[in-house]
N, C-alpha and C positions, 0 to 999 in steps of 0.2 A: 504494500500500500504506500503510495507516494503521498507526502504530506501536502495539505492544502494551506497550511499555516506557516508563517515565518518560524525559523528555528529559535527565535527570541520571543515568541508570543507568550510563553509561560516561563521565560528565563528567570532564574533565581527562585522559582517556585518549588514546592514539595507537595506532591499529590498522593494521597492514600487511595488505592483502588481495591475495593472488596470484590469478591467473586471473579478474581482475575484469571481463573482457569476456565471460566465460561467464555462463550464466543464474544459477547459484547465487552466484558471486562478485559479480555485478552487484547482485543483490537484497540480499546481505549488506552491501555498502557502503552502500546506502540505509538499511538497518535500523540500522547502526552509527551513522551521522550523526544519525538520529532519536533515538538513545539518548544523544547528546551528545558523542561522541568525534570527534577529528580522525582523518583517514584518509590513508593512502598507498595508492593503487590502482595495480596494475601488471598488465601483460599485453602482448600483441604488437601489438594494433591501437590505434594512438594516437587515431584519430578516434573510436572507440567509447569509449575512456577519457575523452576530452574531453566527449562527450555525457553520460557518467555523472557527471562532475564537475559539469556544469550541473544535472543532476537532483538531485544531493546538495545543492548550494547552494540550490536552490529549496526543498528540504525543511527545511534548517537553515542559514541564511546566517551563523550565528555560528561555525561550525566551519571548520577549515582542511582543504582537500582537495588533496593533492599527487599529480599524475599522473607516473608514471615508466614508460616502456616498457622492457621488459627481456626478454632471452632467458635463462631461468633455468637452462638447461643449461650456461651459461658462467660460470666462476668469477669473472671480472672483473665481469661484469654483476651477479652476486649481491652482491659486495662494494660495488659502486657504489650499488646500490639501497639497501642498509642505511645506508651513510654519508650519502647524500643525504636519505633519509627522516628521519634524526635531525637533520641540519643544518636541514631545513625545518620539521619538525613536532615536534621534541623527542624525548625518551626514548620508546622503544617499550614500550607496556604490553601489547599483544596482537598475535598473529600468526594469520592464517587462511590455511592452505595449501590453496587451492582450485584451483590450476592442475592440469590433467590432461588426458589423452586417452583415448579408447576404443580398443580393438583386439581384435576377436573372431575367432577361427578355431579349428579343431580342430588337434591337434598335428601331424597329417600335412600340414597346409597352412601351418603357422607358419614364417615365415622368421626368420633371425637378426636381420636389420635391423628387422623389425617388433617382435620381442621386446625388442631393445635400445632402440628408440624409446619404447616404452611404459614400460619400467623406468626409463629415464633421467629422463623428466619426472615420472612418477607417484611414483617412489620416491627415486631418487638426488638429484634437485634439491630435493625436499622435505626430505630429511635435511640436505643441505649448506647450504641457506638457513637452516633452523632452527638449525643449529650456530652460524651467525653471530649470529642474533638472540638465541639462548640465552645466548651470552657476554655480551651487553649486559644482558639481564634478570638474570643472576646478580649482576652488579655492583650492580644496583638492589635486589636481593632482592625482586623483584616481577614478576609477569607471568602471562599466560594464553595458551596455544597450543591452537588447534583445527585438527585435520587432517581433510581430507575423505577418508574411506574410502568404503565401499560395503557393501551387503549381499553383494556379490561378494567382499568381504574377510572374510566370515564363513562362507561356504559356496560350494562350487564349482558351476558350471553348465555346460551343454554349450556347446562352441565359444567358450570364454571364458578360455582358459588364460593368455594374457599379461596381460590386464586383471585377472583374478582374482588371479593371483600378485602383481601389483604392489600391489593393495589389501590382500591378506593381509600383505604386507610393511609397509604403512603402519600397519595395525592392531597388528602386533607392535612396530614402532618406537614407536607411541603408548604402549603399555603399559610398555615398558622405560624410555623417557625419563620417563614419569610418576613412576616410582619414584625416579629420580635427582633430578628437578626439584623435587619437593615439598620436598626438603631446603632449597631456596633460595626457598621461597614462590612457586613457579611451578607453575601447574596445567596439565596436559596431558590433552586428551581428543580423541575423534574422533566425527564423525557418520557414520552408515552408512545413507544413503538407498537405496531401491530405484529403480525407474524414476521419473524426475522430468520434468515437462513443460518441458523446455528443448531447445535445439537439439541438444545432445549426447544427451539422453535419447531424443528422437524419432529420431535417427539410429541409435541402438542398437536401437530397436524395428523400424525400417525394415530394418536389416541382418538381424535375426533373421527377419523376415517373408520376406525374399528367400531365406534358407536353407531356409525351410519352404514356399516357393511360395505365400505369402500377401501380400496388399496390406498397406500400412501400417495401414489401418483395420481389416482383419481381425486382424492381429497385436496391435494395441492392444486390441481386444475380447477376445482370448484372454488377454492379460496382465491386464486389469482383472477378468475373470471369475475369475482365480486369486487375487485380493486380497480379503480379507474386507470391507474398506471399499468395494469396488467401483470404485476409481479409483486412478490413480497420484498421486504427491505433487506439490505445487507448489514452485517455487523459494522462494517466500515462507515456506513452512512450514519448509524446511531452514534458511533464513536466520535465522528467529526462534529456532530451536534453537541455532544457532551463537552468536547474541548472548546467549542465556541462559547458555551455557557460558563466555562472556567476562566475565559480570558476577559480582560478589561473592556474588550469591544462590546460585551454584553452588560456593560456597567449599569444600565437602567432597566434591565429585565429582571423582575422581582416576582417570585411566587408563581411563575408560569408553568404550565404543563405543555411542553412542546410535542405536538403530535407528529409522528413519522408513520404515515398510514397509506401513502400512495394515493391519497384522495378519498379513502374509504370512510373517513370520519371528518366532517367539516362542521365547526360551530365556534 
């Protein structure tokens, strides 16, 4: 992926990216280092994080890339992540909350464990990690936070109760925190992609196809026929939008939910 941004767009910055082993987080890390920032990348799969570190250094060998495996549902893990990130890469100027899981079913098939699992990672851990980082940003009177929500955080869809509820919660959190945070020169926004060509996105399409007795290819065709642009989004497109929101160019964009939908959702 070639960068669309100057290699100084995020110069002297330090961005924490959660869910960096997932497709969107992975591409966001690469876009961030190309824009000149140091990064802390976190996730559960250490080998993939190390592969990402190698890719980031090939793209920009002048930045620092800190790998930190973490279970974000755990309070001690969250605190350790923030403390070690600062100790290694300095003050945190940006946070990208990209960690998340899918979970689709109708209400009559939804288990309490499934609901709690989706809400814990997609919402609770996002809020609680942000709380720790926000405390540091307030002391600096500077920062930018981008949360990964979804089109499912803007409108409900069939057999999507747990995931949609978690992303509506992220959207609401984004808007409420944005009003508080801007008083401290901290900008908070969200991106809301539809289907994205990632492992998680393909699994979501595959699961919907199974519920409708369609193959993955058939369900993908149905999905793309319902999008005015005629295709699902790429992880690079989402990553570029996230980087834009991290830069000073987006200085007066506050509390927004940036849709990346190919025209499928307009309002």
